[in-house]
C-alpha positions in Angstrom: -33.7 -1.1 -17.8 -32.8 0.1 -14.3 -30.6 -2.8 -13.1 -28.0 -0.5 -11.7 -30.1 2.3 -10.5 -28.6 3.9 -7.3 -25.4 1.8 -7.9 -22.0 3.3 -8.5 -19.2 1.4 -10.3 -15.5 2.0 -10.1 -13.7 0.6 -13.2 -10.0 0.2 -12.7 -8.8 0.3 -16.3 -11.9 1.9 -17.6 -10.7 3.9 -20.6 -10.8 1.2 -23.2 -11.6 -2.5 -23.9 -13.6 -4.6 -21.4 -13.6 -1.8 -18.7 -15.1 0.8 -21.1 -17.7 -1.6 -22.4 -18.8 -2.6 -18.9 -19.1 1.0 -17.9 -21.3 1.5 -20.9 -23.6 -1.3 -19.9 -23.9 0.0 -16.3 -24.7 3.5 -17.6 -27.3 2.1 -20.1 -29.0 0.5 -17.1 -29.1 3.7 -15.1 -26.1 3.4 -12.9 -23.2 5.8 -12.4 -19.5 5.2 -13.2 -16.1 6.3 -12.1 -13.5 5.3 -14.6 -9.8 5.1 -13.8 -7.0 5.4 -16.4 -3.4 6.3 -16.4 -3.4 9.1 -19.1 -5.5 12.2 -18.5 -6.3 12.8 -22.1 -7.5 9.3 -22.7 -9.5 9.3 -19.5 -11.2 12.5 -20.6 -12.0 11.2 -24.0 -13.5 8.1 -22.5 -15.5 10.2 -20.0 -16.9 12.3 -22.8 -17.9 9.2 -24.8 -19.6 7.7 -21.8 -21.4 11.0 -20.8 -23.4 10.7 -24.1 -25.2 7.7 -22.7 -26.8 9.0 -19.6 -25.6 12.5 -18.9 -22.5 14.2 -17.5 -23.5 13.8 -13.9 -23.4 10.0 -14.2 -19.7 9.7 -15.3 -16.5 10.8 -13.6 -12.9 10.1 -14.6 -9.8 9.8 -12.4 -6.2 9.1 -13.3 -3.3 7.4 -11.5 -0.1 5.5 -12.2 -1.0 2.1 -10.9 2.7 1.1 -10.9 3.6 3.9 -8.5 2.2 3.5 -4.9 2.5 7.2 -4.2 0.1 7.8 -7.0 -2.1 4.9 -5.8 -2.2 6.4 -2.3 -3.4 9.7 -3.7 -6.1 8.0 -5.7 -7.3 6.1 -2.6 -7.6 9.3 -0.7 -9.8 10.7 -3.5 -11.9 7.6 -3.5 -12.4 7.7 0.3 -13.3 11.5 0.4 -15.2 11.9 -2.9 -16.5 8.5 -3.9 -17.2 6.6 -0.7 -20.6 5.6 -2.2 -19.0 3.2 -4.7 -20.5 -0.3 -4.3 -19.4 -2.0 -7.5 -15.8 -2.6 -8.7 -14.4 -4.0 -11.9 -10.6 -4.5 -11.9 -9.7 -4.7 -15.6 -6.4 -2.9 -15.8 -3.6 -5.0 -17.2 0.0 -4.8 -18.4 1.8 -7.3 -20.6 5.5 -7.5 -21.5 6.4 -10.1 -24.2 9.3 -11.6 -22.3 10.1 -15.3 -21.9 10.8 -16.7 -18.5 14.6 -16.5 -19.1 14.4 -12.9 -20.5 12.2 -11.4 -17.7 14.1 -8.8 -15.7 13.2 -7.3 -12.4 11.6 -4.2 -14.0 9.1 -6.3 -15.9 8.5 -8.6 -13.0 7.9 -5.7 -10.6 5.5 -4.2 -13.1 3.1 -7.2 -12.7 3.4 -7.3 -9.0 3.0 -3.5 -8.6 -0.2 -3.6 -10.6 -1.5 -6.4 -8.3 -0.5 -4.4 -5.3 -2.4 -1.4 -6.6 -5.5 -3.5 -7.3 -5.3 -5.1 -3.8 -5.2 -1.8 -1.9 -7.7 0.1 -4.1 -10.2 -2.8 -3.7 -9.5 -2.9 0.0 -10.2 0.8 0.4 -13.5 0.5 -1.5 -14.6 -2.6 0.4 -13.8 -0.8 3.7 -16.0 2.1 2.6 -18.9 -0.3 1.7 -18.6 -1.9 5.1 -18.5 1.4 6.9 -21.7 2.5 5.1 -23.3 -0.9 5.4 -23.6 -1.2 1.7 -23.6 -4.6 0.0 -21.7 -4.7 -3.3 -19.9 -6.8 -5.9 -16.3 -6.9 -7.1 -15.2 -8.5 -10.4 -11.5 -9.2 -11.3 -10.5 -9.7 -14.9 -7.7 -12.3 -15.3 -6.4 -14.4 -18.2 -7.6 -17.8 -19.3 -4.4 -18.5 -21.4 -2.4 -18.2 -18.2 -3.6 -21.7 -17.6 -2.7 -22.9 -21.1 0.9 -21.9 -22.0 1.3 -21.2 -25.7 4.7 -21.0 -27.4 4.1 -17.8 -29.3 3.0 -15.8 -26.3 5.4 -16.1 -23.3 3.7 -15.2 -20.1 5.5 -16.8 -17.1 5.5 -13.7 -14.8 2.2 -12.5 -16.3 0.5 -15.8 -15.4 1.9 -15.7 -11.9 0.3 -12.3 -11.3 -3.0 -13.4 -12.8 -3.1 -16.5 -10.7 -2.4 -14.3 -7.7 -5.5 -12.2 -8.5 -7.6 -15.4 -8.7 -6.3 -16.4 -5.3 -7.2 -13.0 -4.0 -10.7 -13.4 -5.5 -11.4 -16.6 -3.5 -9.9 -15.3 -0.2 -11.6 -11.9 -0.4 -14.9 -13.6 -1.3 -14.6 -15.7 1.9 -13.8 -12.8 4.1 -16.2 -10.3 2.7 -19.2 -12.6 2.5 -20.2 -11.7 6.0 -20.7 -8.1 4.8 -22.8 -9.0 1.7 -19.9 -8.2 -0.6 -19.4 -10.7 -3.5 -16.1 -11.2 -5.3 -15.7 -13.1 -8.6 -13.1 -13.4 -11.3 -13.3 -13.8 -15.1 -10.3 -15.4 -16.8 -10.8 -14.2 -20.4 -9.5 -15.4 -23.8 -7.9 -13.3 -26.5 -9.9 -10.1 -27.0 -9.9 -8.2 -30.3 -8.2 -5.0 -29.2 -5.2 -3.1 -30.4 -3.3 -3.5 -27.1 -0.6 -5.5 -28.9 0.4 -2.5 -31.0 2.4 -1.3 -28.0 5.1 -3.7 -29.1 4.3 -4.8 -32.6 3.4 -3.3 -36.0 -0.3 -3.2 -37.1 0.5 -5.9 -39.7 2.0 -8.1 -37.0 -1.0 -7.5 -34.7 -3.5 -8.5 -37.5 -1.5 -11.7 -38.2 -1.3 -12.5 -34.4 -5.0 -11.9 -33.9 -5.9 -14.2 -36.8 -3.6 -16.9 -35.4 -5.1 -16.5 -31.9 -8.5 -17.6 -33.2 -7.4 -21.3 -33.3 -6.9 -21.2 -29.5 -10.7 -20.8 -29.0 -13.0 -23.8 -29.5 -15.7 -21.4 -30.9 -13.3 -20.3 -33.7 -13.0 -16.6 -33.0 -11.4 -14.2 -30.6 -13.7 -12.4 -28.1 -14.9 -8.8 -28.1 -14.9 -6.4 -25.2 -18.7 -6.7 -25.2 -18.6 -10.5 -24.8 -16.8 -10.1 -21.5 -18.7 -7.0 -20.4 -22.0 -8.8 -20.6 -20.8 -11.4 -18.1 -19.1 -8.9 -15.9 -22.2 -6.8 -15.7 -24.2 -9.9 -14.8 -21.9 -10.7 -11.9 -21.9 -7.1 -10.7 -25.7 -7.0 -10.7 -28.1 -8.4 -8.1 -29.1 -11.1 -10.7 -25.9 -12.9 -9.4 -26.7 -12.3 -5.8 -25.9 -15.9 -4.8 -22.6 -16.1 -6.7 -19.3 -15.4 -5.0 -15.8 -16.8 -5.0 -16.1 -18.2 -8.5 -13.6 -18.2 -11.4 -15.7 -18.1 -14.6 -13.8 -18.7 -17.8 -15.0 -16.3 -20.6 -12.7 -17.6 -23.2 -14.6 -19.0 -26.2 -13.7 -22.5 -25.1 -9.9 -21.9 -25.0 -9.6 -24.3 -22.0 -11.1 -27.1 -24.1 -8.3 -26.9 -26.7 -4.7 -28.1 -27.0 -2.2 -26.7 -29.5 1.6 -26.6 -29.9 1.4 -23.3 -31.9 
């Protein structure tokens, strides 16, 4: 398949999970990919893994601290000077701090807002390059379905505020960029089977939590990165050429459920 031939995808948060899986799909369909991570060694590992799909020349890796605007500004200069042919963007970077509303301090709060700020200005820079080169393109933002369905075991007041902000950006950017043939959509996703929770819990606790999370999804299971990547790749592709400004839940039916757990 050559769905993404002559297309170039930037994946913000592309070294693991949904971002990495979407990069794989684009490469499998003859596109090229720039992945962005925050740790050089992890970014290089991901680049090498992706290079096995379609060759070294199709994959590039960049690093930046998305919570530091000085680092983000440096990244934007690299994108403008070296990758001004990007016409697809997947914003899949995320941070989560397991703090309740009453426990959230300014550092945690600022972490969410700083990430949104980075996504805003990175996406703005790439969209400006598309417009300057008269290239039509597609942008997909990954958000969180459970932000809309608070659960007692997973506090996410500040996190949800940030994700709703990204969905608002999706609709407004879609309206503004439509004149240039640039589409913008968002995917609120359910719980994905990854090890991200091991940042603040033991492996045993993570296994227990992931098992418990299954009941939040009407389909009875957590999602996989591939589940989301397939939808993201569709929205990035020209198959979705008449879709923009949408918020598509990819959540295993989480929004059909109610639970006090």
